[in-house]
C-alpha positions in Angstrom: 38.4 -23.2 -0.6 35.9 -24.3 2.1 35.4 -20.6 3.2 34.7 -19.5 -0.4 32.2 -22.4 -0.8 30.4 -21.4 2.4 30.3 -17.8 1.4 28.8 -18.6 -2.0 26.3 -20.8 -0.3 25.4 -18.0 2.1 24.7 -15.6 -0.7 22.6 -18.3 -2.4 20.7 -19.0 0.8 20.1 -15.3 1.4 18.8 -14.9 -2.2 16.2 -17.6 -1.6 15.3 -16.4 1.9 14.8 -12.9 0.5 12.7 -14.1 -2.4 10.6 -16.3 -0.1 9.8 -13.3 2.1 9.5 -10.8 -0.8 7.3 -12.5 -3.4 4.0 -12.2 -1.4 5.0 -8.6 -0.4 5.6 -7.7 -4.0 2.3 -9.2 -5.1 0.6 -7.5 -2.2 2.0 -4.2 -3.3 0.9 -4.8 -6.9 -2.5 -5.7 -5.6 -2.5 -2.6 -3.4 -1.7 -0.2 -6.3 -4.4 -1.9 -8.3 -6.8 -0.5 -5.7 -5.9 3.0 -6.9 -5.4 1.9 -10.5 -9.0 0.8 -10.6 -10.0 4.3 -9.5 -7.8 5.9 -12.2 -9.1 3.6 -15.0 -12.7 4.3 -14.1 -12.1 8.1 -13.8 -10.7 7.8 -17.3 -14.0 6.2 -18.4 -15.8 9.2 -17.0 -13.6 11.5 -19.1 -10.2 13.4 -19.2 -11.6 16.1 -16.9 -12.5 13.7 -14.2 -9.1 12.0 -14.6 -7.4 15.3 -14.2 -9.5 16.1 -11.1 -8.7 12.7 -9.5 -5.0 13.2 -10.2 -5.0 16.7 -8.7 -6.7 15.2 -5.6 -3.8 12.8 -5.1 -1.4 15.7 -5.1 -2.6 16.3 -1.5 -4.0 12.8 -0.5 -0.9 10.8 -1.4 1.9 12.8 0.2 0.0 13.1 3.5 -1.4 9.6 3.6 1.6 7.7 2.3 3.9 9.9 4.4 1.9 8.9 7.4 2.2 5.3 6.4 5.9 5.8 6.4 5.8 6.9 10.0 3.6 4.0 11.1 5.8 1.6 9.1 8.6 2.2 11.6 6.8 -0.7 13.4 8.4 -3.0 10.9 12.1 -2.6 11.7 11.4 -2.3 15.4 9.4 -5.5 15.4 12.1 -7.2 13.3 14.8 -6.0 15.7 12.8 -7.1 18.8 12.3 -10.6 17.3 16.0 -10.7 16.3 17.0 -9.9 19.8 14.3 -12.3 21.2 12.4 -9.6 23.0 9.0 -11.1 22.2 7.0 -9.0 24.7 8.0 -5.8 23.0 6.3 -6.9 19.8 2.8 -6.4 21.2 3.7 -3.0 22.6 5.1 -1.8 19.3 2.0 -2.8 17.4 -0.3 -1.2 19.9 1.6 2.1 19.8 1.4 1.9 16.1 -2.4 2.3 16.6 -1.8 5.3 18.8 0.5 6.9 16.2 -2.1 6.2 13.5 -4.8 8.1 15.5 -2.6 11.1 16.1 -1.6 11.3 12.5 -5.3 11.1 11.4 -6.1 14.1 13.6 -3.3 16.1 11.9 -3.9 15.3 8.2 -7.7 15.3 8.1 -8.2 19.1 8.4 -5.7 19.5 5.5 -7.8 17.2 3.4 -10.9 19.2 4.0 -9.2 22.4 2.8 -7.7 21.0 -0.3 -9.7 23.2 -2.7 -8.4 26.4 -1.2 -4.9 25.1 -1.5 -5.3 24.2 -5.1 -6.7 27.6 -6.0 -3.8 29.3 -4.2 -1.5 27.2 -6.4 -3.1 28.5 -9.5 -5.1 25.4 -10.5 -8.3 25.4 -12.6 -11.3 26.3 -10.3 -13.6 23.6 -11.8 -11.0 20.9 -11.6 -10.2 22.0 -8.0 -13.8 21.8 -7.0 -14.1 18.3 -8.5 -10.9 17.2 -6.7 -12.3 18.4 -3.4 -15.4 16.4 -3.9 -13.4 13.2 -4.2 -11.2 14.1 -1.2 -14.2 14.8 1.1 -15.3 11.2 0.8 -11.9 9.6 0.6 -10.5 11.3 3.7 -12.0 8.6 5.9 -9.2 6.3 4.6 -6.8 7.7 7.1 -7.4 5.9 10.4 -8.3 2.4 9.1 -5.6 2.6 6.5 -2.9 3.6 9.0 -3.9 1.0 11.6 -3.8 -1.6 8.9 -0.1 -0.8 8.4 0.8 -1.5 12.0 -0.8 -5.0 11.8 0.7 -5.6 8.4 4.2 -5.0 9.8 3.6 -7.8 12.3 2.4 -10.2 9.7 5.3 -9.4 7.3 8.0 -9.9 10.0 6.4 -13.1 11.1 6.3 -14.5 7.6 2.5 -14.3 7.0 2.6 -11.9 4.1 0.3 -14.2 2.1 -2.6 -13.3 4.5 -2.0 -9.6 3.7 -2.0 -10.5 0.0 -5.3 -12.3 0.2 -6.9 -9.4 2.1 -5.6 -6.9 -0.4 -6.9 -8.9 -3.4 -10.3 -9.1 -1.8 -10.1 -5.3 -1.3 -9.5 -4.9 -5.1 -12.7 -6.6 -5.9 -14.7 -4.7 -3.2 -13.3 -1.4 -4.6 -14.0 -2.2 -8.2 -17.5 -3.3 -7.4 -18.0 -0.2 -5.2 -16.7 2.1 -8.0 -18.9 0.4 -10.6 -22.0 0.8 -8.4 -21.4 4.3 -7.0 -19.5 6.1 -9.8 -21.7 5.1 -12.6 -25.0 4.5 -10.8 -25.3 0.7 -11.3 -27.2 -1.9 -9.2 -29.8 0.7 -8.3 -27.3 3.1 -6.7 -27.2 6.9 -7.6 -24.5 8.1 -10.0 -22.1 9.8 -7.7 -19.0 10.0 -10.0 -16.0 11.2 -8.1 -17.9 11.2 -4.8 -18.7 7.5 -5.4 -15.0 6.8 -5.9 -14.2 8.4 -2.6 -16.8 6.5 -0.7 -15.6 3.2 -2.1 -12.0 4.1 -1.2 -12.9 4.7 2.4 -15.1 1.7 2.7 -12.6 -0.8 1.3 -9.9 0.3 3.7 -12.2 -0.1 6.6 -13.1 -3.6 5.4 -9.4 -4.5 5.0 -8.6 -3.3 8.5 -11.4 -5.3 10.0 -10.2 -8.4 8.2 -6.5 -8.2 9.2 -7.5 -7.4 12.8 -9.7 -10.5 12.9 -6.9 -12.6 11.4 -4.4 -11.4 14.1 -6.9 -12.0 16.9 -8.0 -15.4 15.8 -5.0 -17.1 14.2 -3.0 -19.1 16.8 0.3 -17.8 15.5 -0.6 -14.2 16.4 -3.3 -14.6 19.0 -0.6 -14.9 21.7 0.5 -11.4 21.0 -2.9 -10.1 22.2 -2.4 -6.8 20.4 -5.5 -5.2 21.9 -4.5 -5.9 25.5 -4.4 -2.6 27.4 -5.0 -0.7 24.1 -5.7 2.6 25.8 -2.8 2.4 28.2 0.0 4.7 27.1 3.5 3.4 26.5 5.3 6.7 26.0 8.7 5.2 25.5 7.7 3.2 22.4 5.3 5.9 21.2 8.1 8.4 21.2 10.5 5.8 19.7 8.1 5.2 16.8 7.8 8.9 16.1 11.6 9.3 16.4 12.3 6.5 14.0 9.2 6.9 11.8 9.1 10.6 11.3 12.3 10.7 9.1 10.9 7.7 7.2 7.6 9.4 6.7 9.1 12.7 5.7 11.5 11.0 3.3 8.5 9.2 1.6 6.5 12.4 1.7 9.3 14.4 0.1 9.4 11.8 -2.8 5.7 11.7 -3.2 5.6 15.4 -2.8 8.0 15.8 -5.7 5.5 14.0 -7.9 2.7 16.1 -6.4 4.5 19.3 -7.3 4.9 17.8 -10.8 1.1 17.5 -10.9 0.8 21.1 -10.0 3.2 22.1 -12.7 1.2 20.0 -15.2 -1.9 21.9 -14.1 -0.2 25.1 -15.1 0.4 23.6 -18.6 -3.2 22.3 -19.1 -5.7 19.6 -18.5 -4.3 17.3 -21.2 -0.9 17.4 -19.5 -2.4 16.5 -16.2 -4.4 13.6 -17.7 -1.3 12.3 -19.6 0.8 12.6 -16.4 -1.8 10.6 -14.5 -1.6 7.7 -17.0 2.2 7.6 -17.2 2.6 8.0 -13.5 0.2 5.2 -12.8 2.2 2.9 -15.1 5.5 3.9 -13.4 3.8 3.4 -10.0 2.8 -0.1 -10.8 6.4 -1.0 -11.9 7.6 0.6 -8.6 5.5 -1.7 -6.5 8.0 -4.5 -7.3 11.1 -2.9 -5.6 8.8 -1.4 -3.0 7.5 -4.8 -2.0 11.1 -6.1 -2.1 12.2 -3.2 0.1 9.9 -4.3 2.8 11.6 -7.6 2.8 14.9 -5.8 2.9 13.9 -3.9 6.1 13.0 -7.2 7.7 16.1 -9.1 6.7 18.5 -6.2 7.5 16.6 -5.5 10.7 16.8 -9.2 11.9 20.5 -9.3 11.3 21.1 -5.9 12.9 19.3 -7.1 16.0 21.5 -10.2 16.0 24.6 -8.0 15.3 25.6 -10.0 12.2 27.6 -7.6 10.0 28.3 -10.0 7.1 24.6 -11.0 6.9 23.6 -7.3 6.8 25.9 -6.9 3.8 24.4 -9.9 2.0 20.8 -8.9 2.7 21.3 -5.4 1.3 23.1 -6.3 -1.9 20.9 -9.3 -2.7 17.9 -7.0 -2.6 19.7 -4.5 -4.8 20.5 -7.1 -7.4 17.0 -8.5 -7.5 15.6 -5.0 -7.9 17.8 -4.2 -10.8 16.7 -7.3 -12.6 13.1 -6.6 -12.1 13.4 -2.9 -13.2 15.2 -3.8 -16.4 12.0 -5.7 -17.5 9.7 -2.7 -16.7 12.1 -0.4 -18.6 11.8 -2.6 -21.6 8.0 -2.7 -21.5 7.9 1.2 -21.3 10.2 1.4 -24.3 8.7 -1.3 -26.5 4.9 -1.1 -25.9 4.0 2.2 -24.3 0.9 2.6 -26.5 -0.6 -0.6 -25.3 -0.3 0.6 -21.7 -1.8 4.0 -22.4 -4.8 2.4 -24.2 -5.8 0.6 -21.0 -6.7 4.1 -19.6 -7.8 6.1 -22.6 -9.8 5.0 -25.6 -7.7 5.6 -28.8 -10.9 5.7 -30.9 -12.0 8.9 -29.1 -10.3 11.7 -31.1 -10.4 13.9 -28.0 -7.9 11.7 -26.3 -5.3 11.8 -29.1 -3.1 14.6 -27.7 -3.3 13.1 -24.2 -2.2 9.7 -25.5 0.8 11.1 -27.4 1.9 13.0 -24.3 1.5 10.0 -22.1 3.7 7.9 -24.5 6.4 10.5 -24.4 6.3 10.6 -20.6 6.6 6.8 -20.4 9.8 7.0 -22.5 11.4 9.1 -19.8 9.9 6.8 -17.1 11.9 3.9 -18.7 15.1 5.8 -18.0 14.6 6.2 -14.3 13.4 2.7 -13.5 16.8 1.6 -12.3 17.5 4.6 -10.0 13.9 4.5 -8.7 14.5 0.8 -7.7 17.9 1.5 -6.3 16.9 4.4 -4.1 14.0 2.6 -2.4 16.1 -0.5 -1.7 19.0 1.4 -0.3 16.7 3.6 1.8 15.1 0.4 3.2 18.5 -1.2 4.0 19.4 1.8 6.0 16.0 1.8 7.8 16.7 -1.8 8.8 19.8 -0.3 10.6 17.6 2.4 12.1 19.4 5.0 10.0 16.7 7.5 8.9 17.7 11.1 9.7 20.6 11.6 7.4 18.9 9.7 4.5 15.9 12.1 5.1 18.1 15.1 4.6 19.8 13.7 1.5 16.4 12.8 0.1 15.0 16.3 0.7 17.8 17.8 -1.2 17.6 15.3 -4.1 13.9 15.5 -4.5 13.2 19.2 -3.8 16.4 21.0 -4.9 17.6 18.9 -7.7 14.3 17.2 -8.8 11.9 20.1 -8.6 14.6 22.6 -9.6 15.4 20.8 -12.9 11.8 20.1 -13.5 10.8 23.8 -13.2 13.8 25.0 -15.2 13.3 22.5 -18.0 9.6 22.9 -18.2 9.4 26.7 -18.0 12.8 28.2 -19.0 13.7 25.6 -21.6 10.0 25.3 -22.7 10.2 21.5 -22.6 6.8 21.5 -20.9 5.7 18.1 -19.6 8.8 16.3 -20.8 11.0 18.7 -18.8 9.0 18.0 -15.7 9.6 14.2 -16.1 13.3 14.8 -16.7 13.5 16.6 -13.4 11.8 13.7 -11.7 14.4 11.4 -13.1 17.3 13.6 -12.0 15.9 13.8 -8.4 15.6 10.0 -8.1 19.0 9.5 -9.6 20.7 11.7 -7.1 19.0 10.0 -4.1 19.8 6.6 -5.4 23.6 7.4 -5.7 24.0 9.1 -2.3 22.0 6.4 -0.4 24.0 3.6 -2.1 27.2 5.3 -1.1 25.9 5.6 2.5 25.1 1.9 2.7 28.6 1.0 1.3 30.1 3.2 4.0 27.9 1.9 6.8 30.8 0.7 9.0 32.8 3.8 8.6 29.8 5.9 9.5 29.1 3.9 12.6 25.8 2.6 11.5 26.6 -0.9 12.8 26.9 -2.1 16.4 30.4 -2.9 17.6 30.7 -6.6 18.0 
């Protein structure tokens, strides 16, 4: 009886510990997505054509940038494991090498950004929309280095329980971005009207500001000052540099494959027409906002599982993973209900229903949201299970499974349903749901079988 009581209490304790760590991360993720949501809303104010161009731009920007974030975010489980094993000196070295990785990735992805228009044209996109998308990318490409270096410092703050600081910095960034968009996109406050170029400039500037603020916080606050993260910044630490790439590359490629699936969906929508692209942008942004809840929670999952993995506590690893899974399912049930019950209210935030030119776009977006409601649960499940496995430093096999799920099943069904079955945009979204569903199932099974698969250290 006493053992059962202690076990119940342990699950209860883990629930509150996870929520204490997760809530500022969730809010920070919601605040972070609002940075881009602000861009999407204001592009919609410019018109459906501008919204379509901005969405097309993200088909290259997001997979490369967010995939790179995934690689740098390998600092999080490594820091958590170092602290769990009480190897405090390693923390500074991991953060510092996160900066090195950020610099290398910037050198790799920036040339691709500058050739985006050529890529779009090769993929059969509208020439005018492609040119407009390239304009935005030219000015938004500067987001790479400060944005990626921000992630390395954010990992340190998250693991050390200072996620509120990240939240405050991100909220400040939202206001800076909104103000910058209002001034530069529409020519207010005496600034020239730069439209999509203005949005790109604002995006780069706000990420630079956020990096400077988080760096100042780490250098000044007594809790982090002792890590001295800039000490010997230019001295190579090849062991940890390689370790970050070894662990982070599968994470980044996994994230890139998921984002890439959605990017290919944008390309498919471009084949169908500008209205489909604009409607896809609206529905996808709503789904992305809902996804920020399990995404923020998943960062807490990495930390909790990573800490217990470092301490070699098998029972605590089990509790940490399943508590996060249950919390995610509860949250995603609410977002699914919202998409089912009031999809029109959400769409009207982006497109004016009084403008008759938006009617077809609005109807398409509402239909896409109906399908988005169906994959809320699997979307939440796959990110939580992937993060639980990352906390165990298990990234390669999940990457392979994710590739297959997103690109073979997801894209395969999307193409077949949209083109062969002539389901058009609805078919594309059904393919997205199928891909997410497959990945959620196989990663959940892998976490369940973690001991049999040798993912845990032998006590």
